[in-house]
MMTF fields as JSON, N, C-alpha, C and O atoms, coordinates in Angstrom:
{
  "mmtfVersion": "1.0.0",
  "mmtfProducer": "UNKNOWN",
  "numBonds": 519,
  "numAtoms": 520,
  "numGroups": 130,
  "numChains": 1,
  "numModels": 1,
  "chainsPerModel": [1],
  "groupsPerChain": [130],
  "chainIdList": ["A"],
  "bondAtomList": [4, 2, 8, 6, 12, 10, 16, 14, 20, 18, 24, 22, 28, 26, 32, 30, 36, 34, 40, 38, 44, 42, 48, 46, 52, 50, 56, 54, 60, 58, 64, 62, 68, 66, 72, 70, 76, 74, 80, 78, 84, 82, 88, 86, 92, 90, 96, 94, 100, 98, 104, 102, 108, 106, 112, 110, 116, 114, 120, 118, 124, 122, 128, 126, 132, 130, 136, 134, 140, 138, 144, 142, 148, 146, 152, 150, 156, 154, 160, 158, 164, 162, 168, 166, 172, 170, 176, 174, 180, 178, 184, 182, 188, 186, 192, 190, 196, 194, 200, 198, 204, 202, 208, 206, 212, 210, 216, 214, 220, 218, 224, 222, 228, 226, 232, 230, 236, 234, 240, 238, 244, 242, 248, 246, 252, 250, 256, 254, 260, 258, 264, 262, 268, 266, 272, 270, 276, 274, 280, 278, 284, 282, 288, 286, 292, 290, 296, 294, 300, 298, 304, 302, 308, 306, 312, 310, 316, 314, 320, 318, 324, 322, 328, 326, 332, 330, 336, 334, 340, 338, 344, 342, 348, 346, 352, 350, 356, 354, 360, 358, 364, 362, 368, 366, 372, 370, 376, 374, 380, 378, 384, 382, 388, 386, 392, 390, 396, 394, 400, 398, 404, 402, 408, 406, 412, 410, 416, 414, 420, 418, 424, 422, 428, 426, 432, 430, 436, 434, 440, 438, 444, 442, 448, 446, 452, 450, 456, 454, 460, 458, 464, 462, 468, 466, 472, 470, 476, 474, 480, 478, 484, 482, 488, 486, 492, 490, 496, 494, 500, 498, 504, 502, 508, 506, 512, 510, 516, 514],
  "bondOrderList": [1, 1, 1, 1, 1, 1, 1, 1, 1, 1, 1, 1, 1, 1, 1, 1, 1, 1, 1, 1, 1, 1, 1, 1, 1, 1, 1, 1, 1, 1, 1, 1, 1, 1, 1, 1, 1, 1, 1, 1, 1, 1, 1, 1, 1, 1, 1, 1, 1, 1, 1, 1, 1, 1, 1, 1, 1, 1, 1, 1, 1, 1, 1, 1, 1, 1, 1, 1, 1, 1, 1, 1, 1, 1, 1, 1, 1, 1, 1, 1, 1, 1, 1, 1, 1, 1, 1, 1, 1, 1, 1, 1, 1, 1, 1, 1, 1, 1, 1, 1, 1, 1, 1, 1, 1, 1, 1, 1, 1, 1, 1, 1, 1, 1, 1, 1, 1, 1, 1, 1, 1, 1, 1, 1, 1, 1, 1, 1, 1],
  "groupList": [{"groupName": "MET", "atomNameList": ["N", "CA", "C", "O"], "elementList": ["N", "C", "C", "O"], "formalChargeList": [0, 0, 0, 0], "bondAtomList": [1, 0, 2, 1, 3, 2], "bondOrderList": [1, 1, 2], "singleLetterCode": "M", "chemCompType": "L-PEPTIDE LINKING"}, {"groupName": "ASP", "atomNameList": ["N", "CA", "C", "O"], "elementList": ["N", "C", "C", "O"], "formalChargeList": [0, 0, 0, 0], "bondAtomList": [1, 0, 2, 1, 3, 2], "bondOrderList": [1, 1, 2], "singleLetterCode": "D", "chemCompType": "L-PEPTIDE LINKING"}, {"groupName": "THR", "atomNameList": ["N", "CA", "C", "O"], "elementList": ["N", "C", "C", "O"], "formalChargeList": [0, 0, 0, 0], "bondAtomList": [1, 0, 2, 1, 3, 2], "bondOrderList": [1, 1, 2], "singleLetterCode": "T", "chemCompType": "L-PEPTIDE LINKING"}, {"groupName": "ARG", "atomNameList": ["N", "CA", "C", "O"], "elementList": ["N", "C", "C", "O"], "formalChargeList": [0, 0, 0, 0], "bondAtomList": [1, 0, 2, 1, 3, 2], "bondOrderList": [1, 1, 2], "singleLetterCode": "R", "chemCompType": "L-PEPTIDE LINKING"}, {"groupName": "SER", "atomNameList": ["N", "CA", "C", "O"], "elementList": ["N", "C", "C", "O"], "formalChargeList": [0, 0, 0, 0], "bondAtomList": [1, 0, 2, 1, 3, 2], "bondOrderList": [1, 1, 2], "singleLetterCode": "S", "chemCompType": "L-PEPTIDE LINKING"}, {"groupName": "ALA", "atomNameList": ["N", "CA", "C", "O"], "elementList": ["N", "C", "C", "O"], "formalChargeList": [0, 0, 0, 0], "bondAtomList": [1, 0, 2, 1, 3, 2], "bondOrderList": [1, 1, 2], "singleLetterCode": "A", "chemCompType": "L-PEPTIDE LINKING"}, {"groupName": "GLY", "atomNameList": ["N", "CA", "C", "O"], "elementList": ["N", "C", "C", "O"], "formalChargeList": [0, 0, 0, 0], "bondAtomList": [1, 0, 2, 1, 3, 2], "bondOrderList": [1, 1, 2], "singleLetterCode": "G", "chemCompType": "PEPTIDE LINKING"}, {"groupName": "PRO", "atomNameList": ["N", "CA", "C", "O"], "elementList": ["N", "C", "C", "O"], "formalChargeList": [0, 0, 0, 0], "bondAtomList": [1, 0, 2, 1, 3, 2], "bondOrderList": [1, 1, 2], "singleLetterCode": "P", "chemCompType": "L-PEPTIDE LINKING"}, {"groupName": "TYR", "atomNameList": ["N", "CA", "C", "O"], "elementList": ["N", "C", "C", "O"], "formalChargeList": [0, 0, 0, 0], "bondAtomList": [1, 0, 2, 1, 3, 2], "bondOrderList": [1, 1, 2], "singleLetterCode": "Y", "chemCompType": "L-PEPTIDE LINKING"}, {"groupName": "GLU", "atomNameList": ["N", "CA", "C", "O"], "elementList": ["N", "C", "C", "O"], "formalChargeList": [0, 0, 0, 0], "bondAtomList": [1, 0, 2, 1, 3, 2], "bondOrderList": [1, 1, 2], "singleLetterCode": "E", "chemCompType": "L-PEPTIDE LINKING"}, {"groupName": "VAL", "atomNameList": ["N", "CA", "C", "O"], "elementList": ["N", "C", "C", "O"], "formalChargeList": [0, 0, 0, 0], "bondAtomList": [1, 0, 2, 1, 3, 2], "bondOrderList": [1, 1, 2], "singleLetterCode": "V", "chemCompType": "L-PEPTIDE LINKING"}, {"groupName": "PHE", "atomNameList": ["N", "CA", "C", "O"], "elementList": ["N", "C", "C", "O"], "formalChargeList": [0, 0, 0, 0], "bondAtomList": [1, 0, 2, 1, 3, 2], "bondOrderList": [1, 1, 2], "singleLetterCode": "F", "chemCompType": "L-PEPTIDE LINKING"}, {"groupName": "GLN", "atomNameList": ["N", "CA", "C", "O"], "elementList": ["N", "C", "C", "O"], "formalChargeList": [0, 0, 0, 0], "bondAtomList": [1, 0, 2, 1, 3, 2], "bondOrderList": [1, 1, 2], "singleLetterCode": "Q", "chemCompType": "L-PEPTIDE LINKING"}, {"groupName": "ILE", "atomNameList": ["N", "CA", "C", "O"], "elementList": ["N", "C", "C", "O"], "formalChargeList": [0, 0, 0, 0], "bondAtomList": [1, 0, 2, 1, 3, 2], "bondOrderList": [1, 1, 2], "singleLetterCode": "I", "chemCompType": "L-PEPTIDE LINKING"}, {"groupName": "HIS", "atomNameList": ["N", "CA", "C", "O"], "elementList": ["N", "C", "C", "O"], "formalChargeList": [0, 0, 0, 0], "bondAtomList": [1, 0, 2, 1, 3, 2], "bondOrderList": [1, 1, 2], "singleLetterCode": "H", "chemCompType": "L-PEPTIDE LINKING"}, {"groupName": "CYS", "atomNameList": ["N", "CA", "C", "O"], "elementList": ["N", "C", "C", "O"], "formalChargeList": [0, 0, 0, 0], "bondAtomList": [1, 0, 2, 1, 3, 2], "bondOrderList": [1, 1, 2], "singleLetterCode": "C", "chemCompType": "L-PEPTIDE LINKING"}, {"groupName": "TRP", "atomNameList": ["N", "CA", "C", "O"], "elementList": ["N", "C", "C", "O"], "formalChargeList": [0, 0, 0, 0], "bondAtomList": [1, 0, 2, 1, 3, 2], "bondOrderList": [1, 1, 2], "singleLetterCode": "W", "chemCompType": "L-PEPTIDE LINKING"}, {"groupName": "LEU", "atomNameList": ["N", "CA", "C", "O"], "elementList": ["N", "C", "C", "O"], "formalChargeList": [0, 0, 0, 0], "bondAtomList": [1, 0, 2, 1, 3, 2], "bondOrderList": [1, 1, 2], "singleLetterCode": "L", "chemCompType": "L-PEPTIDE LINKING"}],
  "groupTypeList": [0, 1, 2, 2, 3, 4, 3, 5, 4, 4, 6, 4, 7, 8, 9, 6, 4, 10, 6, 11, 5, 3, 5, 10, 3, 10, 6, 12, 12, 10, 5, 10, 4, 6, 2, 5, 7, 13, 6, 7, 6, 6, 14, 10, 7, 2, 1, 5, 6, 9, 12, 5, 3, 3, 15, 16, 9, 13, 5, 17, 6, 5, 17, 5, 9, 17, 6, 6, 5, 7, 6, 1, 10, 13, 3, 2, 3, 14, 8, 13, 2, 1, 17, 1, 10, 10, 1, 5, 10, 4, 5, 10, 14, 6, 9, 13, 11, 6, 1, 13, 3, 7, 5, 4, 2, 0, 10, 17, 10, 5, 6, 17, 17, 1, 7, 3, 16, 17, 10, 9, 13, 9, 10, 1, 5, 10, 10, 7, 9, 6],
  "groupIdList": [1, 2, 3, 4, 5, 6, 7, 8, 9, 10, 11, 12, 13, 14, 15, 16, 17, 18, 19, 20, 21, 22, 23, 24, 25, 26, 27, 28, 29, 30, 31, 32, 33, 34, 35, 36, 37, 38, 39, 40, 41, 42, 43, 44, 45, 46, 47, 48, 49, 50, 51, 52, 53, 54, 55, 56, 57, 58, 59, 60, 61, 62, 63, 64, 65, 66, 67, 68, 69, 70, 71, 72, 73, 74, 75, 76, 77, 78, 79, 80, 81, 82, 83, 84, 85, 86, 87, 88, 89, 90, 91, 92, 93, 94, 95, 96, 97, 98, 99, 100, 101, 102, 103, 104, 105, 106, 107, 108, 109, 110, 111, 112, 113, 114, 115, 116, 117, 118, 119, 120, 121, 122, 123, 124, 125, 126, 127, 128, 129, 130],
  "secStructList": [7, 7, 7, 7, 7, 3, 3, 3, 7, 7, 7, 7, 2, 2, 0, 0, 0, 0, 0, 7, 7, 1, 3, 3, 3, 3, 6, 6, 3, 3, 3, 3, 3, 3, 3, 7, 7, 7, 7, 4, 4, 4, 7, 7, 7, 1, 1, 2, 2, 2, 2, 2, 2, 2, 2, 2, 2, 2, 2, 2, 2, 2, 2, 2, 2, 6, 6, 7, 7, 4, 4, 4, 7, 7, 3, 3, 3, 3, 3, 3, 1, 7, 4, 4, 4, 2, 2, 2, 2, 2, 2, 2, 2, 2, 2, 2, 2, 6, 6, 6, 7, 7, 3, 3, 3, 3, 3, 3, 7, 1, 7, 7, 1, 1, 6, 6, 7, 1, 7, 3, 3, 3, 3, 3, 3, 3, 7, 7, 7, 7],
  "xCoordList": [-24.192, -23.418, -23.268, -22.845, -23.434, -23.438, -22.278, -21.879, -21.509, -20.345, -19.926, -18.814, -21.113, -21.275, -20.067, -19.892, -19.678, -18.634, -18.843, -18.692, -19.262, -19.015, -18.169, -17.64, -17.936, -16.921, -17.205, -18.05, -16.58, -16.529, -15.377, -14.285, -15.404, -14.499, -14.362, -15.304, -13.156, -13.232, -12.439, -11.672, -12.675, -12.036, -10.576, -10.328, -9.515, -8.363, -7.522, -7.888, -6.753, -6.312, -5.414, -5.048, -5.148, -3.906, -5.067, -4.581, -6.12, -7.065, -6.954, -6.417, -7.497, -7.235, -5.7, -5.494, -4.92, -3.178, -2.677, -1.983, -3.008, -2.658, -3.336, -2.768, -4.808, -5.534, -6.488, -6.72, -6.813, -7.355, -8.681, -8.847, -9.559, -10.828, -10.891, -10.424, -11.212, -11.522, -11.871, -11.473, -12.949, -13.602, -14.303, -15.029, -14.174, -14.866, -15.89, -15.695, -16.992, -18.018, -18.06, -18.113, -18.022, -18.358, -19.179, -18.663, -20.828, -21.446, -21.7, -21.979, -21.545, -21.908, -20.113, -19.931, -19.379, -17.91, -17.216, -16.769, -17.17, -16.473, -14.782, -14.247, -14.231, -12.859, -12.444, -12.425, -12.116, -11.977, -10.314, -9.671, -9.639, -8.289, -7.741, -8.413, -6.69, -5.634, -6.191, -6.296, -6.506, -7.227, -6.339, -6.278, -5.785, -4.944, -5.622, -6.797, -4.901, -5.696, -6.076, -6.126, -6.271, -6.436, -7.335, -8.338, -7.28, -8.423, -8.882, -8.553, -9.861, -9.912, -8.718, -8.022, -8.539, -7.549, -5.993, -5.127, -5.794, -4.724, -4.463, -3.544, -5.237, -4.907, -4.599, -5.404, -3.598, -3.205, -3.271, -2.47, -4.252, -4.065, -2.791, -2.564, -2.053, -1.187, -1.063, -0.022, -2.747, -2.925, -3.106, -3.736, -2.588, -2.837, -4.371, -4.903, -4.93, -6.286, -7.052, -7.776, -6.965, -7.571, -7.666, -8.672, -6.178, -5.85, -6.825, -7.886, -6.576, -7.247, -8.58, -9.053, -9.263, -10.807, -11.023, -11.92, -10.261, -10.238, -10.067, -10.737, -8.951, -8.965, -10.211, -10.497, -11.242, -12.268, -13.458, -14.366, -13.541, -14.399, -14.419, -15.481, -13.261, -13.106, -13.642, -14.593, -13.213, -13.372, -14.712, -15.328, -15.387, -16.891, -17.666, -18.538, -17.458, -17.695, -18.266, -19.413, -16.98, -17.188, -17.648, -18.03, -17.782, -18.657, -19.721, -20.291, -20.501, -21.975, -22.221, -23.252, -21.585, -21.784, -22.145, -23.307, -21.283, -21.658, -22.443, -22.354, -23.32, -24.381, -24.061, -24.916, -22.706, -22.661, -22.477, -22.62, -22.226, -22.142, -21.334, -21.074, -20.769, -19.736, -19.92, -18.991, -21.58, -21.77, -21.402, -21.451, -21.146, -21.242, -19.125, -18.67, -18.529, -17.153, -16.59, -17.058, -15.649, -15.308, -13.952, -13.393, -13.127, -11.478, -11.153, -11.554, -10.428, -9.573, -8.098, -7.614, -7.183, -5.98, -5.509, -5.85, -4.6, -3.962, -2.453, -1.687, -2.234, -0.477, -0.221, -0.907, 0.509, 1.366, 2.602, 3.129, 3.265, 4.63, 5.258, 6.364, 4.266, 4.944, 4.3, 3.103, 5.215, 4.36, 3.867, 3.107, 3.943, 3.293, 2.083, 1.317, 1.64, 0.288, -0.973, -2.053, -0.312, -1.012, -2.435, -3.475, -2.358, -3.222, -4.447, -5.647, -3.838, -4.685, -5.6, -6.76, -5.067, -5.731, -6.425, -7.496, -6.128, -6.897, -7.94, -8.937, -8.05, -9.273, -10.353, -11.578, -9.719, -11.0, -11.486, -12.692, -10.793, -11.161, -12.608, -13.784, -11.987, -13.128, -13.977, -14.987, -13.994, -15.313, -16.268, -17.445, -15.786, -16.541, -16.978, -18.149, -15.87, -16.201, -16.356, -16.705, -16.097, -16.261, -17.408, -17.065, -18.654, -19.436, -19.559, -20.007, -19.224, -19.044, -17.843, -17.902, -16.725, -15.51, -14.928, -14.74, -14.675, -14.238, -12.886, -12.37, -12.509, -10.971, -9.977, -10.156, -9.049, -8.256, -6.747, -6.397, -5.958, -4.438, -3.894, -4.291, -3.051, -2.336, -0.532, 0.157, -0.012, 1.278, 2.019, 1.417, 3.409, 4.249, 4.782, 5.089, 4.902, 5.676, 6.831, 7.015, 7.729, 8.762, 8.307, 8.689, 7.513, 6.71, 5.686, 5.488, 4.959, 4.101, 4.271, 5.443, 3.218, 3.885, 3.98, 4.715, 3.436, 3.437, 3.844, 3.161, 4.928, 5.709, 4.848, 5.396, 3.831, 2.942, 1.559, 0.788, 1.742, 0.405, 1.23, 2.293, 0.308, 1.084, 0.061, 0.193, -0.982, -1.958, -2.311, -2.094, -2.72, -3.619, -4.323, -3.846, -5.413, -6.197, -6.87, -7.203, -7.133, -7.752, -9.118, -9.11, -10.099, -11.255, -12.199, -12.477, -12.57, -12.902, -14.317, -14.375, -15.206, -17.044, -17.538, -16.781, -18.852, -19.757, -21.068, -21.676, -21.659, -22.679, -24.168, -24.233, -25.231, -26.507, -26.504, -25.962, -27.299, -27.701, -28.855, -29.673, -28.758, -29.911, -29.329, -30.169],
  "yCoordList": [-39.608, -38.494, -38.161, -39.134, -37.092, -36.675, -36.368, -35.342, -36.895, -36.907, -36.232, -36.08, -35.9, -35.497, -34.143, -33.19, -34.282, -32.996, -31.978, -32.178, -30.65, -29.817, -28.754, -28.317, -28.251, -26.998, -25.876, -25.658, -24.961, -23.399, -22.671, -22.62, -22.255, -21.889, -20.068, -19.344, -19.749, -18.228, -18.156, -17.264, -18.871, -18.641, -18.122, -17.431, -18.409, -18.61, -19.306, -20.443, -18.862, -19.905, -21.033, -21.99, -20.779, -21.764, -23.367, -24.496, -23.213, -24.048, -25.071, -26.066, -25.152, -26.292, -26.879, -28.085, -26.174, -26.381, -27.088, -28.105, -26.588, -27.042, -27.994, -28.724, -27.989, -29.036, -28.777, -29.512, -27.612, -27.524, -26.574, -26.191, -26.189, -25.505, -24.316, -24.614, -23.327, -22.286, -22.558, -22.144, -23.558, -23.828, -25.123, -25.324, -26.007, -27.197, -27.562, -27.462, -27.999, -28.199, -29.981, -30.688, -30.364, -31.794, -31.898, -31.758, -32.239, -32.288, -30.627, -29.848, -30.253, -29.367, -28.189, -27.17, -28.72, -28.381, -27.261, -27.737, -26.36, -25.533, -25.294, -24.829, -25.791, -24.86, -24.201, -24.898, -23.008, -22.08, -22.168, -22.127, -22.282, -22.259, -20.951, -20.005, -20.968, -19.707, -18.775, -19.132, -17.464, -16.873, -15.388, -14.663, -15.131, -13.954, -12.65, -12.617, -11.778, -10.458, -10.112, -8.912, -10.805, -10.882, -10.366, -11.047, -8.957, -8.532, -8.866, -9.974, -7.92, -8.317, -7.892, -6.956, -8.859, -8.796, -8.665, -7.992, -9.629, -9.413, -8.476, -8.673, -7.328, -6.324, -6.613, -7.199, -6.223, -6.263, -5.027, -4.174, -4.685, -3.494, -2.823, -3.646, -1.868, -1.779, -1.434, -1.304, -1.308, -0.793, -2.364, -3.323, -2.394, -3.793, -3.902, -5.011, -3.04, -3.012, -3.394, -4.388, -2.807, -3.087, -4.457, -5.124, -4.831, -6.48, -7.041, -7.398, -7.207, -7.927, -7.991, -8.961, -6.586, -6.65, -7.61, -8.452, -7.444, -8.26, -9.806, -10.569, -10.216, -11.563, -12.184, -13.374, -10.891, -11.471, -11.399, -12.216, -10.386, -10.595, -12.088, -12.699, -12.597, -13.712, -14.792, -15.484, -14.948, -16.261, -15.997, -16.95, -15.435, -15.116, -15.42, -16.284, -14.808, -15.588, -16.696, -17.002, -17.473, -19.112, -19.703, -20.855, -18.959, -19.605, -19.671, -20.714, -18.565, -18.097, -19.152, -19.818, -19.191, -20.19, -21.291, -21.67, -22.006, -23.206, -23.036, -23.696, -22.003, -21.966, -21.339, -21.219, -20.847, -20.198, -18.69, -17.885, -18.336, -16.862, -16.528, -17.271, -15.279, -15.043, -15.459, -15.891, -15.376, -16.0, -17.672, -18.414, -17.88, -19.526, -19.687, -20.705, -18.937, -18.817, -19.31, -18.848, -20.192, -20.63, -20.721, -21.227, -20.176, -20.039, -19.1, -19.235, -18.341, -17.715, -17.526, -17.329, -17.498, -17.5, -16.495, -16.409, -15.603, -14.604, -14.995, -15.402, -14.767, -15.077, -13.364, -12.829, -12.792, -11.546, -11.467, -12.035, -10.822, -10.795, -9.417, -9.04, -8.625, -7.688, -7.135, -6.986, -6.916, -6.621, -5.256, -4.955, -4.396, -2.876, -3.08, -2.126, -4.15, -4.236, -5.023, -5.332, -5.292, -6.186, -5.415, -6.005, -3.775, -3.035, -3.034, -3.212, -2.799, -2.608, -3.888, -3.793, -4.97, -6.512, -6.66, -7.235, -6.25, -6.48, -5.379, -5.608, -4.323, -3.633, -4.177, -4.298, -4.334, -5.317, -6.514, -6.746, -7.251, -8.477, -8.119, -8.391, -7.445, -6.705, -6.037, -5.794, -5.614, -4.852, -5.903, -5.662, -7.3, -8.445, -9.251, -9.585, -9.569, -10.458, -9.96, -10.755, -8.576, -8.146, -8.788, -9.112, -9.052, -9.75, -11.307, -12.05, -11.506, -13.163, -13.924, -15.102, -13.111, -13.52, -15.105, -15.7, -15.681, -16.975, -16.955, -15.955, -17.963, -18.419, -17.912, -18.383, -17.108, -16.533, -16.616, -16.6, -16.71, -16.941, -15.911, -15.901, -15.147, -14.285, -14.459, -13.814, -15.234, -15.558, -14.59, -13.996, -14.322, -13.572, -14.772, -15.772, -14.635, -15.219, -14.57, -13.419, -15.076, -14.556, -14.132, -13.036, -14.814, -14.1, -15.067, -16.165, -14.411, -15.135, -15.513, -15.52, -15.902, -16.551, -15.398, -15.634, -14.315, -13.079, -11.886, -11.558, -11.294, -10.469, -9.171, -8.206, -8.958, -8.062, -8.147, -7.339, -9.273, -9.707, -9.648, -10.197, -8.694, -8.484, -9.351, -9.077, -10.359, -10.673, -12.059, -12.002, -13.088, -14.281, -14.749, -14.702, -15.173, -15.744, -17.115, -17.485, -17.866, -18.955, -18.989, -18.186, -19.671, -19.91, -21.143, -21.801, -21.293, -22.655, -22.599, -22.164, -22.952, -23.022, -23.974, -24.932, -24.348, -24.859, -24.466, -23.69, -24.609, -24.09, -25.188, -26.411, -24.194, -25.27, -26.316, -26.123, -27.356, -28.465, -27.802, -26.942, -28.335, -28.068, -26.742, -26.239],
  "zCoordList": [4.036, 3.737, 2.511, 1.888, 1.734, 0.499, 0.17, 0.722, -0.576, -1.375, -2.735, -3.24, -3.135, -4.565, -4.858, -4.1, -5.562, -5.96, -6.92, -8.126, -6.322, -7.33, -7.464, -6.442, -8.524, -8.968, -9.291, -10.16, -8.679, -9.307, -10.242, -9.676, -11.209, -11.615, -12.077, -12.398, -11.997, -12.28, -13.712, -14.074, -14.148, -15.453, -15.594, -16.582, -14.634, -14.51, -15.906, -16.206, -16.503, -17.203, -16.767, -17.449, -15.62, -15.082, -14.478, -14.547, -14.095, -13.713, -14.51, -14.022, -16.194, -16.985, -16.984, -16.849, -17.104, -17.257, -15.797, -15.76, -14.983, -13.784, -12.989, -12.176, -13.271, -13.022, -11.506, -10.547, -11.788, -10.05, -10.276, -11.434, -9.376, -9.543, -8.653, -7.553, -8.701, -7.772, -6.721, -5.632, -7.072, -5.5, -5.58, -6.554, -4.686, -4.536, -3.254, -2.042, -3.967, -2.69, -2.73, -3.736, -1.443, -1.443, 0.309, 1.417, -0.147, 0.823, 1.071, 0.16, 2.495, 3.078, 3.153, 3.82, 2.44, 2.523, 1.383, 0.339, 1.523, 0.421, 0.773, 1.779, -0.438, 0.017, -1.204, -2.219, -1.289, -2.267, -2.416, -1.368, -3.611, -3.796, -3.412, -3.001, -3.549, -3.236, -4.551, -5.724, -3.944, -5.013, -5.024, -4.031, -6.105, -6.231, -6.84, -7.207, -6.889, -7.156, -8.782, -9.05, -9.578, -10.817, -11.396, -11.61, -11.856, -12.851, -13.995, -14.42, -14.899, -16.508, -16.893, -16.499, -17.877, -18.936, -18.428, -18.988, -16.985, -16.366, -15.406, -14.611, -15.351, -14.43, -12.817, -12.094, -12.467, -11.088, -10.474, -10.858, -9.386, -8.861, -7.919, -7.033, -7.803, -7.282, -5.612, -4.967, -5.032, -4.141, -3.083, -3.53, -1.965, -0.866, -0.599, -0.654, -0.377, 0.104, -1.342, -1.3, -2.385, -3.466, -3.89, -4.135, -3.945, -4.139, -3.326, -3.838, -1.842, -1.307, -1.918, -2.512, -1.659, -2.393, -3.701, -3.713, -4.64, -5.564, -5.576, -6.273, -4.599, -4.036, -3.52, -3.651, -2.662, -1.905, -2.889, -2.734, -4.006, -5.085, -5.71, -5.829, -6.073, -6.803, -5.766, -6.132, -4.759, -3.78, -3.306, -3.784, -2.788, -2.459, -3.675, -3.587, -4.829, -6.236, -6.485, -6.813, -6.218, -6.148, -5.375, -5.581, -3.975, -3.04, -3.252, -2.932, -3.906, -4.04, -5.211, -5.302, -5.732, -7.17, -6.558, -6.702, -5.785, -4.873, -3.738, -2.702, -4.0, -2.727, -1.523, -0.645, -1.362, -0.168, 0.158, -0.763, 1.175, 1.583, 2.468, 3.415, 2.297, 3.585, 4.743, 5.425, 5.302, 6.769, 6.836, 7.817, 5.901, 5.931, 6.223, 6.744, 5.934, 5.875, 7.43, 8.471, 7.385, 9.03, 9.035, 10.008, 7.799, 8.108, 6.554, 5.398, 7.089, 6.229, 6.027, 7.142, 5.118, 5.016, 4.157, 2.978, 4.821, 3.768, 3.631, 4.505, 2.324, 2.238, 1.93, 1.06, 2.478, 2.007, 2.158, 3.115, 1.342, 0.952, 1.274, 0.885, 2.148, 3.004, 4.375, 4.62, 5.059, 6.522, 6.231, 7.151, 5.465, 5.206, 4.903, 5.043, 4.488, 3.856, 4.508, 4.005, 6.147, 7.315, 7.251, 6.958, 7.612, 7.946, 6.74, 6.95, 5.52, 4.152, 4.32, 4.722, 4.021, 3.947, 4.962, 4.771, 6.288, 7.767, 7.521, 8.204, 6.822, 7.406, 5.829, 5.828, 5.035, 3.984, 4.641, 4.558, 5.232, 6.119, 6.906, 6.667, 7.862, 8.755, 8.078, 8.74, 6.971, 6.074, 6.06, 6.328, 5.711, 4.909, 6.173, 6.351, 7.119, 8.191, 9.598, 10.471, 9.911, 11.385, 12.168, 13.305, 11.862, 12.285, 12.25, 13.122, 11.447, 11.276, 11.904, 12.256, 12.01, 12.641, 12.721, 13.782, 11.333, 11.079, 11.875, 12.373, 11.899, 12.214, 11.145, 10.022, 11.281, 10.21, 10.785, 11.966, 9.631, 9.52, 8.438, 7.272, 8.897, 7.981, 7.92, 8.71, 7.072, 6.879, 6.094, 5.2, 6.335, 5.626, 5.028, 5.677, 3.587, 2.622, 2.051, 2.447, 1.141, 0.483, -0.667, -1.077, -1.327, -2.737, -3.086, -2.568, -4.196, -4.583, -5.928, -6.305, -6.942, -8.049, -9.065, -10.024, -9.039, -9.661, -8.744, -7.773, -9.085, -7.988, -8.094, -7.56, -8.564, -8.399, -7.208, -6.691, -7.171, -5.936, -4.652, -4.362, -3.86, -2.246, -1.473, -0.281, -1.668, -1.113, -1.821, -3.031, -1.452, -1.848, -0.626, 0.508, -0.926, 0.001, 0.075, -1.051, 0.906, 0.672, 1.582, 2.516, 1.466, 2.492, 2.423, 1.421, 3.51, 3.775, 4.53, 5.68, 3.996, 4.477, 4.894, 4.738, 5.573, 5.725, 4.902, 5.639, 3.926, 3.694, 3.803, 3.677, 4.079, 4.548, 2.981, 1.893, 3.457, 2.861, 1.705, 2.033, 0.4, -0.121, -1.589, -2.334]
}
């Protein structure tokens, strides 16, 4: 059993100070940390769909860095702050995973670390060896 640990970074300033990686791969398993919709220079889109798109761009980029692809995703989690964003966030998930259909959970939360964030996502994947 391969227990080699590999990490991916998204460049978040919190990775070093908090002590986490954007994603970690051990063997074939990859876990992507909670990913918020932060763009270059700290910009956060106001539209929920664009926020979801940015979250997926970051998370899937980290997955790719560790050898994975969207088809390797087995579970997704969405944390949303308002029921009004369900359709927009779900539509983006459907664009990416419509044919893949991983297990998925969406949770309504009281708030996220930055009040501008309407969505944060997590991903679990099993990637091919090699």
